[in-house]
SERO-4910 file (N, C-alpha, C, O; in steps of 0.05 Angstrom, whole numbers):
BEGIN
 pado doro    nc1    nc2    nc3   cac1   cac2   cac3    cc1    cc2    cc3    oc1    oc2    oc3
  Unk    A   -227    -79     17   -200    -89     14   -182    -74     33   -176    -50     29
  Unk    A   -173    -87     54   -157    -75     75   -128    -86     74   -125   -110     73
  Unk    A   -109    -68     74    -81    -77     73    -67    -69     99    -68    -46    108
  Unk    A    -53    -89    110    -36    -84    133     -8    -79    122      4    -96    110
  Unk    A      2    -54    126     27    -45    114     46    -37    136     37    -26    157
  Unk    A     72    -41    132     91    -32    151    118    -45    147    120    -64    131
  Unk    A    138    -35    161    165    -47    158    167    -75    171    149    -83    185
  Unk    A    188    -89    165    192   -116    176    192   -115    206    204    -97    219
  Unk    A    178   -134    219    177   -135    248    156   -118    261    156   -115    285
  Unk    A    139   -105    245    119    -86    257     95   -101    268     79    -89    283
  Unk    A     91   -127    261     68   -142    271     46   -147    252     25   -158    259
  Unk    A     50   -140    226     28   -144    207     22   -173    201     -2   -181    200
  Unk    A     42   -190    198     37   -218    193     26   -232    218      9   -249    216
  Unk    A     36   -224    241     26   -236    266     -4   -229    269    -20   -246    277
  Unk    A    -11   -204    262    -40   -196    263    -56   -213    245    -78   -222    252
  Unk    A    -46   -218    220    -61   -234    201    -64   -263    211    -85   -275    208
  Unk    A    -43   -273    223    -43   -301    233    -62   -303    257    -74   -324    261
  Unk    A    -66   -282    272    -85   -282    294   -114   -283    283   -131   -297    294
  Unk    A   -118   -269    261   -145   -269    249   -151   -298    239   -173   -308    241
  Unk    A   -130   -310    227   -133   -337    216   -136   -359    238   -146   -380    233
  Unk    A   -125   -353    262   -126   -372    283   -100   -387    287    -99   -406    303
  Unk    A    -79   -379    273    -53   -392    276    -37   -381    299    -17   -394    308
  Unk    A    -44   -358    309    -32   -346    333    -54   -337    351    -77   -332    342
  Unk    A    -48   -336    377    -68   -327    397    -60   -299    408    -36   -295    415
  Unk    A    -78   -281    409    -71   -254    421    -66   -256    451    -78   -273    464
  Unk    A    -48   -240    461    -42   -239    489    -66   -229    505    -71   -237    528
  Unk    A    -81   -210    493   -104   -199    506   -123   -189    484   -116   -186    461
  Unk    A   -148   -184    492   -168   -174    473   -182   -196    458   -175   -219    461
  Unk    A   -202   -188    443   -219   -207    428   -220   -199    399   -221   -176    392
  Unk    A   -219   -219    381   -222   -215    353   -251   -222    345   -261   -243    353
  Unk    A   -263   -204    330   -291   -208    321   -292   -211    291   -278   -197    276
  Unk    A   -308   -229    282   -312   -233    253   -342   -234    249   -356   -252    259
  Unk    A   -352   -215    233   -381   -214    229   -396   -208    255   -419   -217    258
  Unk    A   -384   -194    273   -396   -187    299   -395   -209    320   -405   -205    342
  Unk    A   -382   -231    313   -381   -254    332   -352   -258    341   -333   -257    325
  Unk    A   -347   -263    367   -320   -268    377   -310   -295    366   -325   -314    365
  Unk    A   -284   -295    358   -274   -320    346   -248   -330    359   -236   -349    350
  Unk    A   -240   -317    382   -215   -326    394   -214   -356    401   -194   -369    399
  Unk    A   -238   -366    409   -239   -394    418   -241   -414    395   -240   -438    399
  Unk    A   -245   -404    370   -248   -422    347   -222   -430    335   -203   -414    333
  Unk    A   -220   -455    328   -196   -465    314   -196   -454    285   -217   -446    275
  Unk    A   -173   -454    271   -172   -443    244   -193   -455    225   -205   -440    209
  Unk    A   -198   -481    226   -217   -493    208   -246   -486    214   -264   -491    198
  Unk    A   -251   -474    237   -278   -466    245   -283   -437    239   -306   -427    242
  Unk    A   -263   -423    230   -266   -394    224   -274   -391    195   -265   -406    178
  Unk    A   -289   -370    190   -299   -365    162   -277   -350    147   -283   -328    136
  Unk    A   -253   -361    146   -231   -348    132   -216   -368    114   -219   -392    118
  Unk    A   -201   -358     96   -183   -374     79   -159   -357     74   -160   -333     70
  Unk    A   -135   -370     73   -110   -356     70    -95   -364     45    -94   -387     37
  Unk    A    -84   -343     31    -66   -347      9    -38   -342     20    -31   -320     28
  Unk    A    -21   -363     21      5   -361     34     26   -350     15     24   -351     -9
  Unk    A     47   -339     28     70   -329     13     83   -350     -4     92   -345    -27
  Unk    A     84   -375      6     97   -397     -8     78   -412    -26     85   -433    -38
  Unk    A     52   -403    -28     31   -416    -43     21   -441    -29     -3   -446    -29
  Unk    A     39   -458    -18     32   -483     -3     14   -501    -20     -5   -512    -10
  Unk    A     21   -504    -45      7   -523    -63     17   -552    -58     40   -556    -50
  Unk    A      0   -571    -63      7   -599    -60     21   -609    -86      7   -610   -106
  Unk    A     46   -616    -85     60   -623   -110     50   -649   -123     54   -652   -147
  Unk    A     38   -667   -107     28   -692   -118     -1   -690   -128    -12   -710   -137
  Unk    A    -13   -666   -126    -40   -662   -136    -38   -645   -162    -20   -629   -166
  Unk    A    -58   -650   -180    -60   -632   -203    -75   -607   -195    -83   -604   -172
  Unk    A    -79   -589   -214    -92   -563   -209   -120   -568   -197   -127   -555   -177
  Unk    A   -135   -585   -210   -163   -590   -201   -163   -599   -172   -178   -589   -155
  Unk    A   -147   -619   -166   -147   -630   -139   -137   -611   -118   -146   -611    -95
  Unk    A   -118   -594   -125   -108   -573   -106   -131   -554    -99   -135   -548    -76
  Unk    A   -146   -546   -120   -168   -527   -115   -191   -540   -100   -204   -527    -84
  Unk    A   -195   -565   -106   -218   -580    -94   -213   -589    -65   -231   -598    -51
  Unk    A   -188   -586    -56   -180   -598    -30   -198   -589     -7   -208   -605      9
  Unk    A   -202   -563     -5   -218   -552     17   -247   -561     16   -260   -565     37
  Unk    A   -258   -563     -8   -286   -572    -11   -289   -601     -3   -309   -608     10
  Unk    A   -269   -618     -9   -271   -646     -1   -269   -649     30   -282   -666     41
  Unk    A   -253   -632     42   -252   -632     72   -279   -625     84   -286   -634    106
  Unk    A   -294   -609     69   -321   -600     79   -343   -619     70   -366   -614     73
  Unk    A   -335   -642     57   -354   -663     48   -375   -652     29   -398   -659     30
  Unk    A   -366   -634     11   -383   -625    -10   -387   -647    -31   -368   -662    -36
  Unk    A   -410   -648    -43   -416   -669    -63   -398   -667    -87   -388   -645    -94
  Unk    A   -393   -689   -101   -376   -690   -124   -385   -671   -146   -370   -657   -159
  Unk    A   -411   -671   -150   -423   -654   -172   -419   -624   -166   -413   -608   -183
  Unk    A   -422   -617   -140   -418   -589   -133   -389   -581   -134   -382   -559   -142
  Unk    A   -371   -600   -126   -343   -595   -128   -335   -589   -157   -320   -570   -163
  Unk    A   -345   -606   -175   -339   -603   -203   -347   -575   -213   -332   -562   -227
  Unk    A   -371   -567   -205   -382   -542   -215   -367   -518   -203   -359   -500   -217
  Unk    A   -362   -519   -177   -349   -496   -163   -320   -493   -172   -310   -471   -176
  Unk    A   -306   -516   -175   -278   -514   -184   -276   -504   -212   -259   -487   -219
  Unk    A   -294   -513   -229   -295   -504   -257   -300   -474   -258   -287   -460   -274
  Unk    A   -319   -465   -242   -326   -436   -242   -303   -419   -232   -297   -398   -244
  Unk    A   -290   -428   -211   -269   -411   -199   -244   -411   -217   -230   -391   -218
  Unk    A   -238   -434   -230   -216   -434   -249   -221   -416   -273   -202   -404   -284
  Unk    A   -246   -414   -281   -252   -395   -302   -248   -366   -292   -238   -349   -308
  Unk    A   -255   -361   -268   -252   -334   -257   -223   -325   -255   -216   -302   -261
  Unk    A   -205   -344   -248   -177   -337   -246   -162   -343   -272   -137   -343   -273
  Unk    A   -177   -349   -293   -166   -352   -320   -147   -376   -322   -125   -374   -333
  Unk    A   -155   -399   -310   -140   -423   -312   -156   -446   -324   -149   -470   -321
  Unk    A   -177   -440   -338   -193   -461   -351   -176   -476   -371   -160   -464   -385
  Unk    A   -179   -503   -371   -164   -519   -389   -138   -530   -377   -124   -546   -389
  Unk    A   -131   -521   -352   -107   -529   -339   -112   -548   -316    -94   -553   -299
  Unk    A   -136   -559   -314   -144   -575   -291   -126   -598   -286   -122   -606   -263
  Unk    A   -116   -611   -307   -100   -635   -303    -70   -631   -301    -54   -650   -298
  Unk    A    -62   -606   -302    -33   -600   -300    -23   -603   -272    -38   -597   -253
  Unk    A      1   -613   -269     14   -614   -243     26   -587   -236     31   -571   -254
  Unk    A     30   -582   -211     39   -555   -203     67   -549   -213     73   -525   -218
  Unk    A     84   -569   -217    111   -563   -228    111   -557   -258    131   -551   -269
  Unk    A     87   -559   -270     84   -552   -298     74   -523   -302     68   -515   -324
  Unk    A     71   -509   -279     59   -482   -280     80   -461   -275    101   -466   -262
  Unk    A     75   -437   -286     93   -414   -281     87   -404   -253     67   -412   -240
  Unk    A    103   -385   -243     98   -374   -217     72   -360   -215     58   -362   -195
  Unk    A     64   -345   -236     39   -331   -236     15   -351   -236     -5   -346   -223
  Unk    A     18   -373   -251     -3   -393   -251     -6   -407   -225    -28   -413   -216
  Unk    A     17   -413   -211     15   -425   -185      1   -406   -165    -14   -415   -148
  Unk    A      6   -380   -168     -7   -360   -151    -37   -361   -155    -52   -358   -136
  Unk    A    -45   -363   -180    -74   -365   -187    -87   -390   -175   -110   -389   -166
  Unk    A    -72   -412   -176    -83   -437   -164    -87   -433   -134   -108   -440   -123
  Unk    A    -67   -421   -120    -70   -416    -92    -93   -397    -86   -107   -401    -66
  Unk    A    -97   -377   -103   -120   -359   -100   -146   -373   -104   -165   -370    -89
  Unk    A   -147   -390   -125   -172   -405   -130   -179   -424   -107   -202   -427   -100
  Unk    A   -159   -437    -96   -163   -456    -74   -175   -441    -50   -192   -452    -36
  Unk    A   -166   -417    -45   -177   -401    -22   -206   -391    -29   -223   -391    -11
  Unk    A   -210   -383    -53   -236   -372    -61   -258   -392    -63   -282   -386    -57
  Unk    A   -252   -417    -71   -272   -437    -77   -289   -445    -53   -311   -454    -56
  Unk    A   -278   -442    -29   -293   -449     -5   -311   -426      4   -325   -428     24
  Unk    A   -311   -404    -11   -328   -381     -6   -326   -371     23   -345   -370     38
  Unk    A   -302   -362     31   -297   -352     58   -310   -325     62   -314   -310     43
  Unk    A   -315   -318     87   -325   -291     93   -303   -271     91   -308   -248     83
  Unk    A   -278   -279     98   -255   -261     96   -232   -277     82   -226   -299     90
  Unk    A   -220   -264     62   -198   -276     49   -172   -262     59   -170   -238     58
  Unk    A   -153   -278     68   -128   -268     79   -105   -273     61   -102   -295     50
  Unk    A    -88   -253     57    -65   -255     39    -40   -248     55    -37   -227     67
  Unk    A    -21   -267     56      5   -262     70     27   -258     49     40   -277     41
  Unk    A     31   -233     42     51   -225     22     52   -245     -2     73   -257     -7
  Unk    A     30   -248    -16     27   -270    -36     44   -265    -61     48   -284    -76
  Unk    A     53   -241    -66     67   -235    -91     97   -232    -88    110   -225   -108
  Unk    A    107   -237    -65    136   -231    -60    154   -249    -76    178   -242    -80
  Unk    A    145   -273    -85    162   -291   -100    161   -287   -130    174   -301   -145
  Unk    A    146   -267   -139    143   -262   -167    161   -239   -176    169   -222   -160
  Unk    A    167   -238   -202    183   -216   -212    166   -191   -213    142   -192   -211
  Unk    A    179   -168   -217    166   -142   -214    142   -139   -233    121   -129   -225
  Unk    A    146   -146   -259    124   -143   -278    100   -161   -272     78   -152   -274
  Unk    A    106   -185   -263     84   -204   -257     70   -196   -231     46   -200   -228
  Unk    A     85   -183   -212     72   -173   -188     51   -153   -194     29   -153   -183
  Unk    A     57   -134   -212     38   -114   -220     14   -126   -233     -9   -118   -227
  Unk    A     18   -146   -250     -4   -159   -264    -22   -174   -244    -46   -173   -246
  Unk    A     -9   -189   -225    -25   -205   -207    -40   -188   -186    -62   -195   -179
  Unk    A    -28   -166   -177    -43   -150   -158    -68   -137   -171    -88   -134   -157
  Unk    A    -66   -131   -197    -89   -121   -211   -110   -143   -213   -134   -138   -210
  Unk    A   -102   -168   -218   -120   -191   -220   -133   -196   -193   -158   -202   -191
  Unk    A   -118   -195   -171   -129   -200   -145   -150   -180   -138   -172   -186   -128
  Unk    A   -145   -154   -145   -165   -133   -140   -190   -137   -157   -212   -134   -147
  Unk    A   -186   -145   -182   -209   -150   -200   -227   -172   -189   -251   -170   -188
  Unk    A   -214   -194   -181   -229   -217   -171   -243   -210   -145   -266   -217   -141
  Unk    A   -229   -196   -127   -241   -188   -101   -266   -171   -105   -286   -174    -92
  Unk    A   -264   -152   -124   -287   -134   -130   -310   -149   -143   -333   -144   -137
  Unk    A   -303   -168   -161   -324   -182   -175   -340   -200   -156   -364   -205   -160
  Unk    A   -327   -211   -135   -340   -229   -116   -352   -213    -92   -369   -224    -78
  Unk    A   -342   -189    -88   -352   -173    -65   -343   -184    -39   -357   -181    -19
  Unk    A   -320   -197    -38   -311   -210    -14   -292   -191      2   -278   -175    -10
  Unk    A   -292   -194     28   -274   -178     45   -246   -191     44   -243   -215     46
  Unk    A   -226   -174     40   -198   -183     39   -181   -168     58   -183   -144     61
  Unk    A   -163   -183     72   -142   -170     89   -116   -179     77   -110   -203     75
  Unk    A    -99   -160     70    -75   -165     54    -51   -154     69    -51   -131     78
  Unk    A    -30   -170     71     -5   -162     84     16   -157     63     21   -174     46
  Unk    A     30   -134     65     52   -128     47     70   -107     60     61    -92     77
  Unk    A     95   -106     51    112    -84     58    117    -65     34    132    -45     36
  Unk    A    104    -72     12    107    -56    -13     87    -34    -14     63    -39    -15
  Unk    A     96     -9    -12     78     14    -11     61     17    -36     37     22    -34
  Unk    A     74     14    -59     59     17    -84     37     -4    -87     16      1    -98
  Unk    A     43    -28    -78     24    -50    -78      0    -43    -61    -23    -46    -69
  Unk    A      5    -33    -37    -16    -25    -18    -33     -2    -30    -58     -2    -28
  Unk    A    -20     18    -42    -34     41    -52    -52     33    -75    -74     45    -78
  Unk    A    -44     14    -91    -58      9   -116    -83     -9   -113   -101     -9   -129
  Unk    A    -84    -25    -91   -105    -45    -89   -124    -40    -65   -145    -54    -64
  Unk    A   -117    -22    -48   -132    -21    -22   -154      0    -22   -153     21    -34
  Unk    A   -176     -7     -7   -196     12      1   -187     26     26   -190     51     29
  Unk    A   -175     11     44   -164     22     69   -136     10     74   -131    -13     68
  Unk    A   -119     27     85    -92     18     92    -89     22    122    -96     43    133
  Unk    A    -79      1    136    -71      3    164    -41      2    165    -29    -19    160
  Unk    A    -29     25    171      0     26    172      9     21    201      0     35    219
  Unk    A     26      1    204     34     -8    231     63     -1    237     80      0    219
  Unk    A     69      3    262     96      8    272     99     -3    300     83      6    318
  Unk    A    117    -21    305    122    -31    331     98    -45    344     94    -43    368
  Unk    A     81    -58    328     58    -73    339     34    -56    343     14    -67    354
  Unk    A     34    -31    336     10    -14    339      4      0    313     21      1    295
  Unk    A    -20     10    311    -29     24    287    -18     52    287    -24     68    305
  Unk    A     -2     59    267      8     86    264    -12    105    251    -16    128    260
  Unk    A    -27     95    231    -48    110    219    -65     91    202    -55     71    191
  Unk    A    -91     97    201   -110     81    185   -126    100    168   -136    121    178
  Unk    A   -130     94    143   -145    111    125   -144    101     97   -132     81     91
  Unk    A   -156    117     78   -155    110     50   -126    116     40   -112    131     53
  Unk    A   -118    104     18    -92    110      7    -87    140      4    -65    150     10
  Unk    A   -107    155     -6   -104    184    -10   -101    198     16    -85    217     19
  Unk    A   -116    190     37   -114    203     63    -86    199     75    -74    218     85
  Unk    A    -76    175     73    -49    170     85    -27    183     69     -8    193     80
  Unk    A    -31    185     42    -10    197     25     -9    227     29     12    239     32
  Unk    A    -32    240     28    -33    269     29    -37    281     57    -31    304     61
  Unk    A    -46    265     76    -50    275    103    -38    257    124    -53    247    141
  Unk    A    -13    252    123      0    234    143     -1    248    171      0    272    173
  Unk    A     -5    231    192     -7    242    219     20    244    234     20    252    257
  Unk    A     41    235    221     67    235    234     89    234    213     84    228    189
  Unk    A    114    241    221    136    240    203    141    211    194    149    207    171
  Unk    A    137    192    211    141    164    204    122    156    181    131    144    161
  Unk    A     97    163    183     77    156    162     85    170    136     85    157    114
  Unk    A     91    196    137     98    211    113    122    199    100    123    197     75
  Unk    A    142    192    115    167    182    104    165    153     94    179    146     75
  Unk    A    147    137    106    144    110     97    129    107     71    135     90     54
  Unk    A    109    124     67     92    123     43    104    142     22     99    166     23
  Unk    A    119    132      4    131    148    -17    153    166     -7    161    165     16
  Unk    A    163    183    -25    184    202    -18    171    228     -7    150    236    -15
  Unk    A    186    240     11    176    264     24    199    283     29    222    275     33
  Unk    A    192    309     29    210    330     38    199    342     64    175    345     67
  Unk    A    217    348     83    209    359    109    223    386    112    248    387    112
  Unk    A    207    407    116    218    433    120    210    443    148    186    447    153
  Unk    A    229    447    165    224    456    192    222    486    193    238    500    181
  Unk    A    202    496    209    199    525    211    184    533    236    180    516    254
  Unk    A    175    558    236    160    569    259    132    578    248    131    590    227
  Unk    A    112    571    263     85    579    255     81    608    259     90    620    278
  Unk    A     67    620    239     60    649    241     30    652    244     16    634    254
  Unk    A     20    675    234     -9    680    237    -24    663    217    -15    656    195
  Unk    A    -49    656    225    -66    640    208    -93    654    203   -103    668    220
  Unk    A   -104    649    179   -130    661    173   -141    647    148   -126    640    130
  Unk    A   -167    642    148   -180    630    125   -170    602    117   -169    596     94
  Unk    A   -162    586    137   -152    560    132   -124    559    122   -114    538    113
  Unk    A   -110    582    123    -82    583    114    -65    593    138    -74    609    154
  Unk    A    -40    583    138    -22    591    160      5    599    147     15    585    130
  Unk    A     16    620    157     43    629    148     64    614    164     63    613    188
  Unk    A     84    603    150    105    589    163    132    602    156    138    606    132
  Unk    A    147    609    176    173    622    172    195    601    171    199    587    191
  Unk    A    208    599    149    231    580    145    257    596    146    256    620    142
  Unk    A    279    583    150    305    597    150    310    612    124    324    632    124
  Unk    A    299    602    102    305    614     76    282    631     65    284    641     43
  Unk    A    261    635     81    239    652     72    213    642     85    212    624    101
  Unk    A    191    655     77    165    648     88    147    637     66    148    645     43
  Unk    A    130    618     74    111    605     56     84    603     69     82    606     93
  Unk    A     63    598     53     36    595     63     28    566     59     32    554     38
  Unk    A     16    554     80      8    526     79    -21    524     88    -29    538    107
  Unk    A    -37    507     75    -64    502     84    -63    486    110    -48    466    112
  Unk    A    -80    494    130    -81    479    155   -108    484    168   -116    507    172
  Unk    A   -122    463    175   -148    465    188   -145    474    217   -164    486    228
  Unk    A   -123    468    229   -119    474    257    -99    497    260    -76    495    250
  Unk    A   -107    519    273    -88    541    278    -65    532    297    -69    515    313
  Unk    A    -43    545    294    -19    539    311    -12    563    327    -17    586    319
  Unk    A     -1    558    350      9    580    366     32    594    351     51    581    342
  Unk    A     30    620    350     50    636    335     77    632    348     80    635    373
  Unk    A     97    625    332    124    620    342    129    591    349    152    584    355
  Unk    A    109    574    348    113    546    355    127    531    332    125    538    309
  Unk    A    142    510    339    155    494    319    135    478    302    115    469    312
  Unk    A    141    476    276    124    460    259    141    449    236    164    456    233
  Unk    A    129    431    221    144    418    199    125    415    175    103    404    177
  Unk    A    134    425    152    119    422    127    127    396    113    150    391    109
  Unk    A    107    381    105    111    356     90    104    362     61     81    371     55
  Unk    A    122    357     43    118    363     15    127    339     -2    149    329      1
  Unk    A    109    330    -19    116    308    -38    132    321    -61    128    344    -68
  Unk    A    151    306    -72    168    317    -93    152    327   -117    160    347   -130
  Unk    A    130    314   -124    115    322   -147     98    347   -142     87    358   -161
  Unk    A     96    356   -117     80    379   -110     97    405   -113     86    427   -110
  Unk    A    122    403   -118    140    426   -118    146    434   -147    152    417   -164
  Unk    A    146    460   -151    153    472   -177    180    486   -175    184    501   -156
  Unk    A    197    482   -195    222    496   -196    221    515   -220    213    508   -242
  Unk    A    230    540   -215    228    560   -236    248    583   -230    264    581   -212
  Unk    A    247    603   -247    266    626   -244    257    646   -223    272    664   -216
  Unk    A    232    643   -214    222    660   -192    203    643   -175    190    625   -185
  Unk    A    201    650   -149    184    635   -132    187    642   -103    198    664    -97
  Unk    A    179    625    -85    178    631    -57    205    628    -43    213    645    -27
  Unk    A    219    606    -50    244    600    -35    267    596    -54    265    581    -73
  Unk    A    289    610    -49    313    607    -67    326    580    -62    325    570    -40
  Unk    A    338    569    -83    352    543    -80    375    542    -99    378    558   -118
  Unk    A    392    522    -95    414    516   -113    411    487   -122    407    469   -106
  Unk    A    413    482   -148    410    456   -160    435    439   -154    457    447   -161
  Unk    A    431    415   -142    453    397   -137    452    372   -154    472    359   -158
  Unk    A    428    366   -165    426    343   -183    403    349   -203    382    359   -195
  Unk    A    408    344   -228    388    347   -249    390    323   -268    409    320   -282
  Unk    A    369    307   -267    370    281   -281    345    276   -297    323    276   -286
  Unk    A    347    273   -323    324    267   -341    316    238   -338    333    220   -343
  Unk    A    291    233   -331    282    205   -326    261    196   -347    247    177   -342
  Unk    A    258    211   -369    239    204   -389    213    220   -386    210    241   -399
  Unk    A    195    211   -369    170    225   -366    172    247   -345    153    263   -342
  Unk    A    194    249   -332    198    271   -312    228    278   -309    245    262   -316
  Unk    A    232    302   -298    259    311   -291    263    309   -261    246    320   -246
  Unk    A    283    296   -253    288    292   -224    309    313   -215    331    314   -226
  Unk    A    302    328   -194    320    348   -183    326    343   -154    308    334   -139
  Unk    A    350    349   -145    356    353   -117    366    381   -115    386    389   -128
  Unk    A    353    397    -98    361    425    -94    366    430    -65    355    417    -47
  Unk    A    383    449    -60    390    457    -32    375    482    -25    378    503    -38
  Unk    A    357    480     -5    342    503      5    352    509     33    345    495     52
  Unk    A    369    530     36    382    534     61    400    511     67    419    505     51
  Unk    A    396    497     89    412    474     96    397    448     90    407    426     96
  Unk    A    374    450     77    357    426     72    358    417     43    356    433     25
  Unk    A    362    391     39    361    380     12    332    373      5    318    359     20
  Unk    A    323    384    -17    295    380    -26    295    365    -53    309    372    -71
  Unk    A    278    344    -54    275    328    -78    251    338    -94    229    342    -82
  Unk    A    254    341   -120    232    351   -137    228    331   -160    248    323   -173
  Unk    A    203    325   -166    196    310   -190    180    329   -208    157    335   -203
  Unk    A    193    337   -230    181    356   -249    169    340   -272    184    332   -290
  Unk    A    143    335   -271    130    318   -291    128    333   -318    126    357   -319
  Unk    A    128    317   -339    125    327   -367    144    351   -372    135    373   -376
  Unk    A    170    346   -371    190    368   -374    193    379   -402    209    398   -406
  Unk    A    178    369   -422    180    378   -449    173    408   -450    153    416   -439
  Unk    A    189    423   -465    185    452   -468    187    468   -443    179    491   -441
  Unk    A    199    456   -422    204    471   -397    234    477   -395    251    463   -407
  Unk    A    240    497   -380    268    504   -374    280    481   -357    269    474   -336
  Unk    A    302    470   -366    316    449   -351    340    463   -336    358    474   -349
  Unk    A    339    461   -310    360    473   -293    383    453   -290    379    429   -287
  Unk    A    407    464   -292    431    447   -290    444    450   -263    438    468   -247
  Unk    A    461    430   -256    475    430   -231    490    456   -227    505    465   -245
  Unk    A    487    468   -203    501    493   -197    485    518   -202    492    539   -192
  Unk    A    463    515   -217    446    539   -223    430    547   -198    422    531   -182
  Unk    A    424    573   -197    406    584   -177    378    584   -188    373    589   -212
  Unk    A    359    577   -171    331    577   -179    313    582   -155    323    590   -134
  Unk    A    287    578   -159    268    582   -137    248    559   -137    242    547   -158
  Unk    A    238    551   -114    217    531   -112    192    544   -101    193    563    -85
  Unk    A    169    533   -108    144    542    -98    124    518    -98    130    498   -110
  Unk    A    102    521    -85     82    500    -84     55    511    -77     53    532    -65
  Unk    A     34    497    -85      7    504    -78      3    499    -48     10    477    -39
  Unk    A     -8    518    -33    -11    514     -4    -28    489      3    -23    477     24
  Unk    A    -47    482    -15    -64    459     -9    -49    432    -14    -59    411     -5
  Unk    A    -26    433    -27    -10    409    -32     10    403    -10     24    383    -11
  Unk    A     12    421      9     30    416     32     14    407     56    -10    414     59
  Unk    A     27    393     74     15    383     98     32    392    122     56    390    121
  Unk    A     19    401    143     33    412    166     32    393    189     11    384    198
  Unk    A     55    386    199     57    368    223     64    385    248     66    375    270
***
């Protein structure tokens, strides 16, 4: 399950449309299953797309919408009946075969669009921001269903979204794009914990950036001198002593307490239920902290002095 992720205009949908055959690349060749497909029309490619708008036929019922691609391929009536019945069971729409599309909820329409793409048994299933028209709760439910179905069928999927949490939750691999090129490619954990640039770190979730100077390194650890003190960060690559560097820290990786590595002043303290949200000032830098499970912990108030610290392995050095 590969997700093309990035801000608006980065080229992710254009890339997906080139795979489908709706757009032609200016240069280079697209391969599917080891075979070049640039010269093939969309209907000759072993792909199927689930569109953002669903693109269901309003004058067809659920069964006929799902069966449409099979009829174009001249599949026998008996096989169409069996395959449509099986796929509707998989997407949990059994018993709705005769309903018209305007009698369905948004989530049910999405399932019909998914079933129509799956029933032709494509080599690659393409998704163009398929959940953007659903409400937040239904989006979470449907992305879980899409992942379940994809895994049960063992089909390759390429999915386009600008929603970071969506990409993180369903993907085996994420391709993060910027300005028409790949900014970073890797597993969700690799991109989240080991971003290769400030753009990647900042795009995927919240991040804190602490600028400093590299010090001596030993045993996979490097000392970094910040304006407000020195800290130790895990780094596989040694840095030239005195060179500029930047520490990337996720809010949940930081601990706030009465003693620690770096002094700070609390500027915001907000109880969020399962966590306490802090904004603290470290020197001239605003640092965001997510203190999980704040029960029985000291809660720092606005204006109080405190310290922050973090595990060296939870920081990433750019």
